[in-house]
C-alpha positions as CSV (number, residue, x, y, z in Angstrom):
1,X,-24.6,-17.6,-2.8
2,X,-21.1,-19.6,-3.6
3,X,-22.0,-20.1,-7.1
4,X,-23.0,-16.6,-7.8
5,X,-19.7,-15.4,-6.4
6,X,-17.8,-18.2,-8.6
7,X,-20.0,-16.9,-11.6
8,X,-18.6,-13.2,-10.8
9,X,-15.5,-14.3,-10.4
10,X,-15.3,-16.3,-13.7
11,X,-16.8,-13.3,-15.5
12,X,-14.2,-11.0,-13.8
13,X,-11.5,-13.3,-15.0
14,X,-12.5,-12.6,-18.6
15,X,-11.9,-8.9,-18.2
16,X,-8.7,-7.2,-19.7
17,X,-6.0,-6.6,-16.7
18,X,-6.8,-2.8,-16.9
19,X,-10.6,-3.7,-16.7
20,X,-9.9,-6.1,-13.6
21,X,-7.7,-3.1,-12.1
22,X,-10.8,-0.8,-12.4
23,X,-12.9,-3.3,-10.9
24,X,-10.7,-3.8,-7.7
25,X,-10.2,-0.2,-7.2
26,X,-14.1,0.0,-7.1
27,X,-14.5,-2.8,-5.1
28,X,-12.0,-1.4,-2.4
29,X,-13.3,1.9,-2.4
30,X,-17.2,0.4,-1.9
31,X,-15.3,-1.3,1.4
32,X,-13.5,1.5,2.5
33,X,-15.4,4.5,1.4
34,X,-14.4,7.4,-0.8
35,X,-11.0,9.1,-0.5
36,X,-11.1,12.3,1.3
37,X,-8.8,14.1,-0.8
38,X,-8.3,13.8,-4.7
39,X,-5.2,11.8,-6.0
40,X,-3.3,15.2,-6.5
41,X,-3.8,16.3,-3.3
42,X,-2.6,13.0,-1.9
43,X,0.5,13.0,-4.1
44,X,1.1,16.4,-2.9
45,X,1.0,15.5,0.7
46,X,3.3,12.7,0.2
47,X,5.7,15.1,-1.6
48,X,5.8,17.2,1.5
49,X,6.4,14.3,3.7
50,X,9.1,13.0,1.6
51,X,10.8,16.6,1.8
52,X,10.2,16.9,5.6
53,X,12.0,13.5,6.2
54,X,14.7,13.9,3.9
55,X,15.5,17.5,5.6
56,X,15.3,15.8,9.0
57,X,18.0,13.4,7.7
58,X,20.0,15.8,6.1
59,X,20.0,18.0,9.1
60,X,21.0,15.2,11.6
61,X,18.0,15.2,13.6
62,X,17.1,11.4,12.8
63,X,19.8,8.6,12.8
64,X,20.1,6.7,9.7
65,X,20.0,3.1,9.9
66,X,21.6,0.8,7.6
67,X,19.5,-1.4,5.4
68,X,21.3,-4.6,6.6
69,X,20.4,-3.6,10.3
70,X,16.8,-3.1,9.4
71,X,16.4,-6.3,7.5
72,X,18.4,-8.2,10.3
73,X,15.9,-6.8,13.1
74,X,12.9,-7.7,10.7
75,X,14.2,-11.3,10.2
76,X,14.6,-11.5,13.9
77,X,11.3,-10.2,14.7
78,X,9.5,-12.5,12.1
79,X,11.7,-15.6,13.6
80,X,10.3,-14.7,17.1
81,X,6.7,-14.7,15.8
82,X,7.2,-18.3,14.2
83,X,8.2,-20.0,17.4
């Protein structure tokens, strides 16, 4: 089995970057199943979500957190996990 995987990998690496990308998408879809919505529907849903979040921020319903604080908190969380 390992040699067949090695053979498939060698063949895949001979593909163009675009072909490899297409192959990757197909392989991932085979693991996850087909998307419930079309790419256009997904993009529309994200646009709506982004608009909702911006409206919340602009209305003051959501507190803004400076990016420096977010990164500091992430650094602390990662450091605690390493210990």
